[in-house]
N, C-alpha and C positions, 0 to 999 in steps of 0.2 A: 531627492536630488542627489547627485553625485558630487561629493565635496572635494574628494582627493583620489588620484590614481598614482600608486607608486610602483616603480619597476626596479629590480635589481638583477644585474647579470642576465637580462632578458635579450635575448638576440644581440643587438648592436647597443642596447642600453646598459651602461655600467651601473650607475645608480641615479635615478632621476625621480622627482615627485612633482605631480602636476596638480596644482590646486584650481579648482573650478567653482563658478559661481552661477547665480541665477541668470536668465536672459540668454542672450546668444553668444556662444564662443566659436570662434573660427580658427582653424589650424592650418597653416599654410607652410610651404616649403618647396624646395626644388623635387622634381621627380626622383623617387628613390631616398628621400631625405629621412623616411622612417614613419611617415604618417600611417600608413597601412599597418605598420608594426603596433601602433597603439591600438588600432582596432582589433588586432590579434589578442592583445593583453586584456581588453575589455570582453572579448569574446570568452575567454578563460574565466573571468568573474561571472559571466552570464551562463556558465555551465558547459563550455565546449571542452572536448577532450584534449588533454595536454600532448605535446610533442616533444621528444628529446631534442629536436632541431632548434628548440625555442631557448635552450641553454647556450649562453655566451660562450664562445669558443674559449678554453682555458681555465673555466670556472667548474665548479661541481654542482652548482644549483641554481636554478632561476626562481625569482619571487615575483609574485604580483599581488598587490594589495590595493583594496578600494574601500573608501570610507563614503557611506550613504547616510542622509537623514533618516532616522527611523521614524516612520509614520505609527500612529497608534494600531494600524492593523498588522503592521510588521511585527511591533512589540508583543501584541497578543499572539500571533503565530509562532514566534519564538519562545514565549513562555510555556506554550502548548507543548514545545519540544524540549522543554527544560533548559533553554538557554537564556540567561540573562541579558536585558537590553535597556539602556536608558534613552538617550537621545541620539546615538549614533550606531549605526550597523556596520562593523568592520568584517570584511572578507578577505581572507588570505590564503593564496595557493602556492604551494612549492612543487617545483620540477626538478628533482634530483637526477642525477646520472643514472642511479639505480633502477629509475623508472617508477618507483614506488611514491608518488607524490601524495600530499596531505592537503586537506581543505579544512581551514578552520573560520568558523563564523563566531565573532565575538569571543575567541579563544577555545572553543569547543569543536572538536573535530565532527564532521558531518560527511554523509555521502554525496556524490555527485548528484543523485536523484533529488536529495534534499536540498541541496544549493539550488538547483533548477526551480524547486518549488518556491524556495524563499524569494528569488530574484525575478520570478515571473512578472511581476508587477512594477519593479523598480526601474528598469531601463530596457531599451530596445535598439536594435541596430537596423538601419535602413541602407542599403547599398546595391551595387549593380548585381542582381540575381542572387545575391548571398544574403541571407536574412531577408529576402525580398518576399514576404508572405503574399504580395499581390498575385504571384504566379501559382499559389496554393488555393485551389477552388475551395477547399474545406475551411479556409480561413475567411472567406467572404462573409458566410452567414453570421459568425461571430462578430465581425466588423459591423455588420447591418444592425444586430442587435444592440451593440453598445451605443450605436448612433441614436437609435431609437428608444434606448432606455428600456429594454425588454429582458434584460438580465434575470430578473425575478420570475419572469414568465417562463423563461427556459428552464431555470432551477425547478419551477413545478412541473413541467412537461417531464423532465428528467426524473424527477421523484415519482411521478405516476407511471412512467415506462418501466423503472425498475420494480414498482409494486406489481404490474401487470406481468412482467417476465417470471417474478417470485411465483405469483398465483399460478401461471401457465406451468412451471416446472412442478409445483405441488400437485397439480391436477394430472400431469403426465405420470407422475410417481404413483400417485392413487390409483389412477386407471391401470397402470401396469401392474400394480399390487393386487387390484381386483382380478384381473385377467389370471394371474397366477395363484388367486386365492382357492380356486376349486381343487387344484391339485395339491396345494399347501393344507387345505382342510382335510383332504383324505389321507394325506400322510400323517397329519397330527392326530386324527381320529384312531389311526391304526396304532399309533405309538402309544396313545392313552389306553387303548383297549388291551394291549400287551401289558402295560404296567398294571393296570386295575385287574387283569386276569390272574396275575400273581399276588397283587395287593401286598406289597413287602411292608415289614414294620421296622422302625428304627431298633438296631440291636438284634434282631432276628436271626442273621446269619451267624453271629458268634454263639448265640445260644443253641442253634441246630448242630453247629460243629462239634460243641462239647457234648451234645446228647448223642451224637454219631459215634463219637470216640468211646463213650461209655458203652453204647449198645454193643459195638464191636469186641469189647473187652468184658462183657457181662459174665461168661462162663469163668474166665480166669479171675475176676473179681469175686465170684461166689465161692469159689474153691478157697481162695486166699482168705477171705473173710471168714468162712466157716471154720478153717484151721485155727485162725486167730481167736475166734469166739471160743472154741473147744479149750484151747490153751489156757485162756483167760478164766473160763467159767464152767464149761460144761463137763469137760473131762474128769476123771477121778484123779485125784493129786493135782487139780489145776492151781494155777496161781493163787487164785483167791483163796482156795483151801489151805494152802501153804502160808498164805499171809494170815489166816484166821488162827493157826496153830503158833506162828511165830508171836502173834499179839498175846496169846495165853502165856507164853513164857515170858514175854517183855514185861507184862502187867504184874506176874509174880515176882519179877525183879524189881518192879518199882515199889512193890509192897515192902521189899526189904530195903530199897534205897530210893526214896521219895524223889531225888533229883531226876529220876527217869521217867517221872510223869509226863514231862514234855515230850519226850520221845514216843512214849505211847500214843499221844494225841497225833503226832506227826504220822505214825504208821497207820492209824484209824484213817487218816486223809488219804493216804496213799491206796489203801484198800478201796475206799469210796470211789476214788477216781477211777481205779482199775475195774471196779464194778460198772462204773458209767460208760466207759470204753467198750465194755463187753457188750452192754445193752445196745449201745450205738451201733456197733458193728453188726449186732443181731438184726435191728432194725433195716440197716442199710441193705443186708442180704436178702431181707424179706422184700425190699422194695425195687430189687434188680428187676429189668424187663425179662420175661421169659418168651414172649412173641417177637422172633426175629424178623417177621415180615414187615414190621415197621421201618426196618433198617432202609429198604428199598424207597419207601415214601420219602424219608428225611433226605437220602441222597438226591432224589428228584428235585425236591424243594431247594435244596442248596444249589443245584445246576441252575434252576430257573433264575435264582437270585443273581448268581453270577453273570448269566446272560444279560440280564437287566443291566448290572454294571458296566459289562462290556460295550453296551450300546449307549446308555445314557448317564453314566457317572461312574466315578470311582469308587463312591461309597453308596449305601442304601439311602443315606440322607441327601446325597446329591441327585439320585434318582428320583426322590419324592420331590425335591424342589424343581427339577425338570418338568415333572407331572404338573406342578402348579403353573409353571411357565406356559405349558401347553393350554391350559385353561384361560390363561390371559390372551395369549396370541389368537385363540379361537374367538374369544370375545371381541378383539380388535378386528379381526377379519370379517365377523358379522356386521360390524358397525361401518366398514369401509364404504359401503354403498351410501349410507347417510352422509358421509364426509364428502364423497365425490359430488353429490348434489348440491351441497352447501358451497363447495368450491366453485362449481360451475356459476352459480348465483352470484357469489362475490366476483368472480372474473368478469361476467358480463357487465355488472354494475362499474367496475373499474376501468374496463375497456371503452363503455360509452363516456365516461368522465374524461378519459384519456384523449379520445377523439374530439371531443367537444372543447376541451382546452386546446388542443392542437390546432383545431379550425379557428379558434379565436386568435391564437397567436399568428397564424398565417394571415389573417385579415389584418392584424397591426403591423406584420412585417410588410405587406403589400403597400400600405400607407407609408410606412418608414421610408421604404424603397423609393417611392416617388420624391420624398423630401431628400434623401441622401443623393439621389441621380442629379436634382435640380442644384444642390450645394456644391457638388463635385464639378458639375459643369460650370458654374460660376467661377469657382477657384480656378479651373482650367483656363477659362477666359481671361483672368488676370495674368496666367502664365504663358500668355501667346499660343494658346491651343483654343481659340475662340471658334475655329471651324471643325473643330473635332466633335463627336457626340459621345456620350457616355450614358449607360443605363445599369441600374441594378436590376437584374432579372430574378424574379421569384416565381418558381415553378411548383406546383402542388396538384395532388388528384382532387377533381371536382367533388366527387362524393366518397370521402374516404372511409375507409374501415380501420379497425385496429392494427392489422398488420403493416399498414401503409405508414405508420407512425414511427419514427426512429427516437432516440434519447433527446433528440433536439427538436423534435417535432416533425412536420409533413414536408417542409419546404427544400427545395434544392436552389441555393442562391448562387448566382454567378455574375461577375463583372463583366459587361459587355463594352466593346470600345470601337469606334470607327474614326481613323486618323484623317480622313478625308470626306468632303462634301460628296455625297453621292454613292459611297460605299456602305454596305450593309454593317450592322452591329455584329461583331464576332467576340469569342472570347478573348480577354484582354492578353493572355499568355501567348497567344498564337499570331498576334499582328503587331503589337505595340513594340517600337523601336526602344533602345536603352534610354535615349533622352526623353522619350515620351513617358516611358514607364516611370522614371524617377520623377517627373512632374505630376503624374497620377497619384504616385505615392504621397507627394508633398500636398496635393490637393486633398486627398483622403484624411490625411493627418490634421490638415487645417480644419475640414468639416468636423471631424470628431472632437477637436479642441473646443469648439463651439459648444458642444454638448456635455462633456466630462472632463474637460481638462486634458492634460497629457503628462506622462512620466517623462523621465529623462530620455530624449532621442538623440542617436548619433546618427548623422547622415553622412555616409561613407562616399565622398565625390558624387554628390547628388547632381552636380553640374555636368557630368559626363553626357556628351553627345549634343549639348546645346551651344548657341552662340552668345555673344557678348550682351545683345539686347534682350534676350531671354534670361540670361545670368543676373541682369539687373532686376527683373521682376522676381526671379527666385530669391534674391537677396531681401527684397521688400517682403515677400511672403514668409521668409525664415525668420526675419525681425519680428513681423506681427505674430507668428506662431510662437515665438519665445516668450511672449508676455503670458501665456497659458501654462508655461512650464520651462524646463531647462532643455536648450537645444544646442548640440555640439555638431559642427559641420566641418568636414575637410573639404577644401576648395582649391582650386587653381585660378579661379576667377577674382580679380581685385574688385569687380562690381559686388561680389557676395561678401568678400573679406571686409570691405568697407562698412557693412552693415552691423558688423560685429559689436557687441558690448565688451567683449573682451577678445584679445588677439593674441594667439600663441604661435611662434614660428619655430620650425625644426630645421636644424641642419647638420648635416653629415660631415665631419672633420676627421682627419687622418693624423695620428699622432705615432711618430716612428712606423712600426709595422703593424699597427692597430688601428682600427675604424671604430669611431663612437659616434653618437648622436647627441647633439646638444639642444635643449628645450629652454626658449625664453620667452617672457612675456613682452610683447612691443608696445610701446605707448608713444605718444606724442610724435616727434620728429623720426623715432625708430619705425613707427608704423607707417609714416609717410614713405619712408624709404623701401619697407618691405612692399608696399603697394607699388611703388615705382618699379621695383625688381620684377614684380610679376607682370606688370604692364609690358615690360621690354621695349624694344625699339629706341628712338632718340630720347636720351635721358631727360633733357629739359621738358620736351613735349609730355612725356610720361609722368614726369613729377608734376606738372601743372594739373593734368588730369586726374592724378591721384589725390591732389589737393582738393579738386571740385568733388571727387567722390566722397571724401571724408567730410567736406562741408555739407554735401546733400545728405549724408547720412546723419548729421546733427539735426538738420532741419525735420528730416523724416522722423527722426526718433523723437523729437519734441511733440510730434503730432500724433505718437502711438501711446504715450505713457499711460493714458487713462484707459481707454477702451480701444484697442487696435482694431482696424478693419482686416478682417480675414476672409 
């Protein structure tokens, strides 16, 4: 329920706060008094886009704020969004001159899309062709489902439909992959053969490059090594011979001075190390390759390894990893045939389940359509449309297959209407007048209220295009409808205004060079005066009739407190 609507610097409103209650609230005032501006403000709360023209002239920012009772469903929804909520839901929208407005829900900034999701079940607007979803055929089905209590069935269909679509997508992809598999298998096999033909090993390239370098320098290494070996060991007067001679002299010196014993030992170590180096060089020379034909083999091997890296990876390790991936891909491609058959089986089962569920839903919709048709016709009869005809038409394929089923089932639902006896039923949007359309909307809301209650409904001049006698019937219907939920209506008819539980009047006033709108709740004699103004004509006659309307409203009200007739 909408508890409060606050406006600040909104068009002609400077700063007002409108408190609302349960039951029927009527808003009245002269034409142009600002009643439609309240509807604009409520549209902002319900997710309409803001307009800079809504900012009061001479101010920098407009503000619209609404307070709703927070149902358990709303509290749960907000908690899922990370927004705290106790008993009240506060929605606040700013419209600054900069054009960069903000939307706050319980103090948290949200997007326009989030706002629309939050308020979708809180309130609705019913007016002449705007927010008049009777003209939108795609809304007829959901209204029928709501009346018939089929929401859970529709959810089941939607879930099955999404599963079928998912399986169809998987099957298409698997089939396409299979068609491409032959070429893919050939390509992967060729790549595998190329890698296996060279059979690279980790670290092999570095080893071969070193071996190639040595092989190219073998002759130079042999000459240098041989020279080194001769100087150290083989030639007459080699370093080792000279070290031996030096050792004899040093040893004789140590015999004369024992402090040189340590030096003798150090020289022995040097001689030993020189001898080790000489033998190592000798063995290295003997191990150098003499067959240069291996040079070409190594170069070819290195070229082959580099070709693999150019095609399959920056390192030999990456090439080997890619070879492993090839094996996995080949295994997957070989198994794709089994997966396709499995997907086909699952899809056939799920499509059969979908068609059966949709057929069952269609049957229940046709049953519900008859009940809703009768209910709306009864309501229309109360609204002085007894000679009109109304039918909820449900069309579906007789022997459906899976492609016939959509996310909401098989059926195409449409409201058909005949305004006069003898005229055929036709789509409602094409033939109903404004007055008839508003009454059909009221009849539909009344029928739905019996089944599931109502949210806050704002009727924007639902009395347009009707006469005084019909207005009285509409007033009774709105009064009865309000016992199922909160109803707010803008009206120019005193017959409707008299039925309100709460009466709010709007008046446009001029102060200096500025125009403002004043909102006041009228009670007692003030209400009598407002109805008299609305009636017009002779004041005494109008006042007397206004008194009768109010008195009749009290009598009618006492009869609808428990279980009103709708």
